[in-house]
N, C-alpha and C positions, 0 to 999 in steps of 0.2 A: 552704769548708763541709767540717766532720767530722762522722763517722758512732759510732755506737756502737752497733752490734747487738744489735735486741733484740727477744725472742718476740712473737709476733702476740697483742696482748692481747685478749682475749676479748669477747663483744659483750655491751656496756651494756645494762642490766637497761633502763630506760626506753627506748632505741631498739629493742630487742628487744621489749616490749608493745607501742609503738605499732605497729612497725610489722606487728604479728601483728593488730592489730586495721585496718589500714587496708589491709590485705592477706590477707586469712580464709583465702583457697585457696592460696597463696601466691604467689610473679613468679618472673621469671628467675634473679635476684640473690639471693634470698633463697635458692630451691634450690639456687642454685649454691652458697651460702655453706653450708646444712647440708648438702649432701651431698656436694661436691666439695671445699671448704675454701678457701684461698684462691692457692694453688700456689707461692706465691714466699713468703723468707724474706730479712732486711735482710744474712742472711752470703752470699745468691749475690752480691750488689751491694756487698761490703764493698771489694774492692780497686779502684771507681771514685772512694773518698771519701776524703781523709787523715785523719788522727786529730786532727788541731787546729783550729779555726778555729769556725766561726759553726756551730751546730746545723743538719743537712741535715733538708729532710723525710724521712720513714721510706720508705726504697725501695722495701721489698715493697709498700704502699700505694702508690703508683708506679706502680709496674709492672703493679698489679689496674687503676690507673684506667685504663693508656695503652690495656689489653685493650679493658676496656669503652667507651673512646671510641671505639675503632673499628667494634666489635661496632653499635653504634648512630651511627657515621659522624660524629660530634660536632668539630663546633672545641674547640681547646684553651680558649676561653674558654667554650663550652656546658661540655665538660668539668667546669672548674671549679666552674661555676652548678651544674652535678648534684650535685656532693658539697657542695656549699656549703646547696641548697636538697632534695632528692631522699631521702627516706626510705629506702628503699630501698638506694641506694647507702651511706647512712649504715651500715644494717647490714650490706651484705657488707665495709665497708672497718673494722669494730669502732671507730667514730665515734661522740659523741655528739651528741643532737641539738641541743645549741647552739653544735658545731662552726662554724667560722666560713669551714674552710678555706682556701684558699693564694690566691698571686695566679697566674693562668693560664700567666704565662711560665718556672713552676717545671717544669711539664712540657716544653717545650722545652728547658731548660735537661739536664731527664734524659735525653728523647734526646740528647742529642750525647753526654753523657756515656759511653752505650752506644755510638753508632757509635764513636767515639774510640776507646774500650777495647776493639774488635772481639768486644764482649759482646751485639750485639744477636739472637742464635739465641738466648739464654737463654730471650727471651720467649715461644719456640712451642716449646724443646725442653723445658722445664718440663715446659709442660703435658702435653705427649708423654709424658712419664716417668711421671708422674702416674695418665694413660688408663692405661699400659701395667700398673701396678700394679693398674687396679681391672678389670684384664681386659677392657677396652674396645678394645683395640689390640694385635696380636698379629705376631710377624713369621713370614717363614716362610709368608705367606698370598699373597694377590692385589691390587696396585694397577695402578693405570692413571694416566696422565700428559696433559696436553695442555697448548699456550699459547695465549694471545693478546695485543693488540699494545698498551701503555699510552702513552697521547699526553702527551711532558712539559709541562712549565707553561711555556711558552714560544708566541712567535708562532708562526707561519708565516712566511716572509719570503721574498719574491723574492731572484734575485740581487743584484738593485740594493737594496734592504734591507737585506741583509744586509753589503753592502759597509758601507753607508752607516751601521749600526747600529751595526757592530766598531769602526770611526773613534771613531763619538760616545762609544761604553762606555770607551773606551780614554782619550779627552780629560778624561772625565767620571771615571775611576779615579786619574788623574795631577793631576786640581787638586784633588781632596779631600787629597793626601799632598806636592804641593810648587805649592801656585796661584802663587806667585810669579814662580816659574822656568816654570811653563806661558804664563802671562800674558806674558812677554818674547818667548817661542817665537812664539806665535798672529796669524796676520796676521790683520786685521779680518775679514775676508770669512768665515771660519770660525765666528764666534760666531752670523751668520743660517744658514750653511752648517748648523751641526752642532748649533746650541741647542739643537734641538728635535728629536724623531723624525722620520724621512724621511718618516713617511706622513702626515706634516701637510704636507707641502710637497706644488707641484703637479706629478706626474712627466710626466717628458716626454712628448712622443705621437708622434714619428717615431724609426723605430732609431736614423735620424745624432744627434739629438737624447742619447736613447739610452746611446750610446758615449762621446758626449764627458761626457757626467755621469758616466759610470764610470770614466772615462782619467780626468777630473779629481780623483775622489776619490780613485783609485789613486793619482794624483801626489803628493797632500797625503798620504796615506798613508808612501808612502815616504819624503818630506821627514821625516816626524814618528821614524819608523826612526832614516833616518841620523842625524836629532839626539840621539836619545835611545841609540846606542848611539857616541856621539861619548865620545873618552876623558875630556872634563871634567865628565860627567855624571855626579850622584851615582849610586851603584852599586846602592841601592834602587828606582832609576826599572826600569831591567833587569829585576827579579827580577820585578815585580807580573806577576798573571797575566793581569790585560788584557792586558798590553804583550805576551807569549807568545803569548795568544790573536790577539792583529793581525798577529805576526808568521807564523804559521802562516795564516789566514785569505787571508795577500796572496802568500803563496805559493802556494797553491792555486789561487788566482782570477785571477791577475796572472800573465805571462811577467816573468822579470828585465827594469827598465825599458832600456832606450837612449836612444834619440832621443825615441822616444814610450815612451807605458804602454799596456798591451795585455790584454784579455782571454784566457785562456786557453780554448779552443775544447774542447768536448765530448768530443774522443779526445784532448785530452791534461789533462783534468782527473784527477784522484787517484778511487780507486774511492770508491762510495759508504760504506764501512765506513771511511773517513780522512776524510771530510768533512764539515767542521763544518757544522753548522745555526744556530746561534745562538749570540753570544756570552754571552750570560747560563748556555747552558748547553753546553757544549762536549763532553759527552759523548753526546747527544741525537743520533740518526742518523734519518736519513729513508728509509724502505721500502715497501715494494709488496708484496700476500697478494691475487691473485689481483687483484678490484675495491676489498678497502681499500685506502689511501694514508697516512701518518702519521710525524711526528716524532718519536722517543720509545726505549722501550725496549720488550722482551719479556718476558713473565712465565711461567715453566712452572711447574705445579702438578701434584705427584705427591699420590692420596689413594688409603687401603685403600679395599677394594670385598669385605669379606667378608662370605658369608652372616652373619645375625642379628647383625651388630655394626656399630654407626655408619659411619659414612663421614668417616674423618678425614684432613685433610690432612699428610702425613708429611715433604713437604721443597718448599721455594719456591725455584726459582733465578730468578734476575733478569741478565738480560742485554744488552747493546747489539739495534736493532733488525736487525740486518744478520746478527746470528750464526744459523745454520745449526741448527736443533734438533738434527741429530744431534750436534753440539760438547756440547750438554746433556747426552745419553745417558749417559756415563761418567761424568760430575762428579756426576749424580744417583744413581748407583748407588754413585759411594766416599763420599757423603754418607750415604746410607741406611746403608749398614754400619757408618760411626762411629757410627750412630744406635744400631747396632745393629737396625735393623728394615729387614732385606731384604728382599724379598719370595718366593717361590720361581717367582713368575709376574708381570712386567711389559707390561700391555696398554695397545701405544701405536699410533700410529697411521705411515704407511710414512716421512713425516717424520724420525721418530727412529731408522728402523731403515737398514743396510747389512747386506752381508757381514761386514765387518770387525767391526759392532757385536753381530750373533746368533753371532760365534764367541765374540768375547770375553766378553759379558753370560755366556755360561754358562763360560768357563774360569775367566773372574776372581772373579766373584761368585757362581756357580751361580746365576744366571735364566734363567730361559727367555724371553727376547724375542719375544711372542706378537702380530704386524705382518704386515698383507699387506707382500710384496714385489714389486718393478717385475718383468715379464716380460722374456722378452728379445728385444733391440727390433732397429731394424735391418728392411728393408726385406723380406727373407726371410723373416722372422718375421711377417709382415702379409700375404704372398702363399700363394695358397692350396697350389701344390707345393712352397714356397721352400723352403731348407736353411739355418736355422739353426744354433745353436750345439748345442740338444738333438737334431742329427741325426748330430752328431760322435760316433765312439767315441772316450776318453781313456782312454790306458795310463798310468797316475799311476808305475807300475814302471820301465815303460821309455821314458818318457819320450814319446810317439808318440801320435799322432792318427792315426786313421783316417775318411776322409769317405765320404760314402752309394755313394760309386763303388768303396771296399773299397781305396783306395789309401793310402801311410801318410805323414805328414808331414816335410818333409825337417828343418826345420828347428826348434828347441825352443830359447828363449832367455829367461831371465830376467831383468825390469827392473823400472824403477817408472814409475808411473801420475804425472802432474800434480801430485799431492798428493801424492806421493812414498809410495806402498803399494805393495806387490808385484805384479806381474802377469807372468805369462808371455808371451810374443810365439811364437805359432806360423806357419810357413809349410811351405805347400807347394810341390813342383819345377813350376817353371813349363814344362817341357816335357809334364810331365804333363798340369796342368791346360788347356792349350789345345789338347788332343787330347782332352778327356774329354766325352761322347754330354751330360754331364747339366749341363754348363757354366750355359748359359742361367740355370738353377733355383740356380745357387748361387753366382753374380758376376755384376757388371757392368763390370766390367774391363775395359778391351778387351784388350791385351795382358798383363799381368798375373796371379799366380797367387792363388790362395784365401790370405787370410791370418786369424788368428782372434787374441784378444787374453782370454786367460782369468786371472782369479783363481787366486792358490796354490792347492793339494788343498783344504786342509781347510774355507777361506772356501769355495769354488766347490761342494763338496758339502754347507755349509750352508745355501746360499742356494739349491743345488736341493732339498735337504729341507723347507724353509720354501714352496719354490713348490707342493712337490707336498701339503704340509698343505693350505694357503691353499684347497684347492678340495676341501677334507673335509667334510663335515656338520658332526661332532665342531668345529671352527678355527670352523665359523660360529657353532655353540652360545657356545661360549667366547669370543670375540670381540667378542659381542653385548653385553659388560656395558662394554665401554669408552666406549660413546655417555653414562655418566651422568656423566662428568667432563663434560661439557657442561652439565647441570645445576649443576655447583662451579663453570663461570666465570660464568655467568650471575648464578646470587647472588653472585657477588665481584662482578661488574661492575655490577649493578640495585640490590644494598643496601647496598654496601659502598663503593662508588666505586674497586675495583678496578682500572678504567682510567682514571682519572684522575690523574696525579701530584700530592700534595698538595705538594710540595718540590722542588727543583731539583737535579737529578745523581742520576748512576747508585748511586751509595751509599743516599742517602736515598729511592731509589725503592724499592729493596731493602728496606729498614727497613720502610718504609708495608708491602709486600706481607709480610713475617715478620710484621708483627703483624695484618695482615688475616685471613691464614690463620689465628693463635691464636685471633682473634675468631670465625671463624668456626665452628672447633672446639668452641667454647666455646657458642655458638649451638647446634649441631648434637647435643652433648652432652646441654645441657637439655633440649631437646626427644626425645630420646632416653628419657632417666629419666622425663617425662612422656608418654611412649608417642605420640607426633604420628609420624603413619608419614607414611614417603617420599610426595612429592607425585607425581602421576601423569603421563605425559607429556601435552602437553597438544595437542588432538587440533582440526581443526575441524570444523564439524558438519557437513560432506559426510563427512568421515573415516569416521568413527565408524557413518556407514549401509553403508560398504564388506561387502559380504560374506567370510564368512572359507573361506581356500582351503585344502583339505589335510585 
């Protein structure tokens, strides 16, 4: 398809007249077109299309339809029907009333072009740029971030189902490209064993039968892999994604075959961050958070929270389910910097914070990372009269620490922790510690000296300052606004399907989250223009009767 960029056409007179009559008070999309415009232009997407070939659908219109589609949580077919039948959509898209629209598959093709070109971010960023120009969004204010789990578009599989479905998936993939070759390799019993989903079969009832079936399927998988990787086999079979998935799953689930095929024990299994959970979506991971268990991804939403301005999502980060929130923090800050939307204060929960991030956020981005931080751990901190780290006096210049009994440390050794972060290991003299009258309050080691592990000076001081700040009234007042991001996640989940993947794979999940964020911003700005107030936090009838204290 080719593209000849054109200017956005005006709204046809007949469409405008009928729309005004049908919606005398206006509606969401009429107001959007009148006050905000269309956000996109053909030139923004010119690089996605060649200069020759069949004429393409107008990209600016497809981009806007995509955002409107997500704003109403419509399927591709429903969105195409809306373009064909709804007057408010025709008004927003500058279409004649007689326009018959297009086939719904065009929307899928447009999404694929955006993703493969790496330009899907434009759908959100172009809206943000126009909101900035209209004074609805500003940098150097306050923003807040939180995450929620996202469920992949695959079934939750037991271990036995995963093994069987992976082998069945691989056999079906090979059958599509080399049916005659596969027919010559497959034993007759495989047609019964893998011809249909394993869930449709009768599962074994006893552990020995279960192990026997797993061993038999494991042997079948190893036999297939050995056959595929033989020298005389066509090279393109070895390059099939399904074959590589089979190889990885068998490596994760089975020991190397000897006289028998055995499943790996939990101790010898790979960590959850690497373990494939479904052959249909090899990027989805299993994770838990408190009482929630899921297979899929995690999405982080950052939004502005300045007074007298609408709450707008400024960045979306989609990660694997096993990725810690702390890992997303620097990526979020860098992305906001690239958009020239860095906040002065970023309000997050404890999961996004560490001593290193407190310091790096300020030094690298000029951001005050406002969050509760962990208190000193260890039995000394919990005991009434115990001596935790706060009872030791650190002389950074002389590299010496004094204990509560005013004794100097003996060793000051820089090193690195398990994650490669710099730390300092401190040790007191054993002969001094063993004679100390305060020893029972300091250490429970029978014949060893007290040791300390502290962070480097800048990080240590940043963490201590945060611990002091979180005890103040000012911190509690500033941090209270973080709770509002829970409402944003709730809106995305309940109204726009944020937590359920529409598509398969991390890249497509991220695309969904980007467009969902763009749709939420559009809905919120229109509500802002209409003067719709923010909803109040819901309370039970009993909670409303509670007396006000203070």
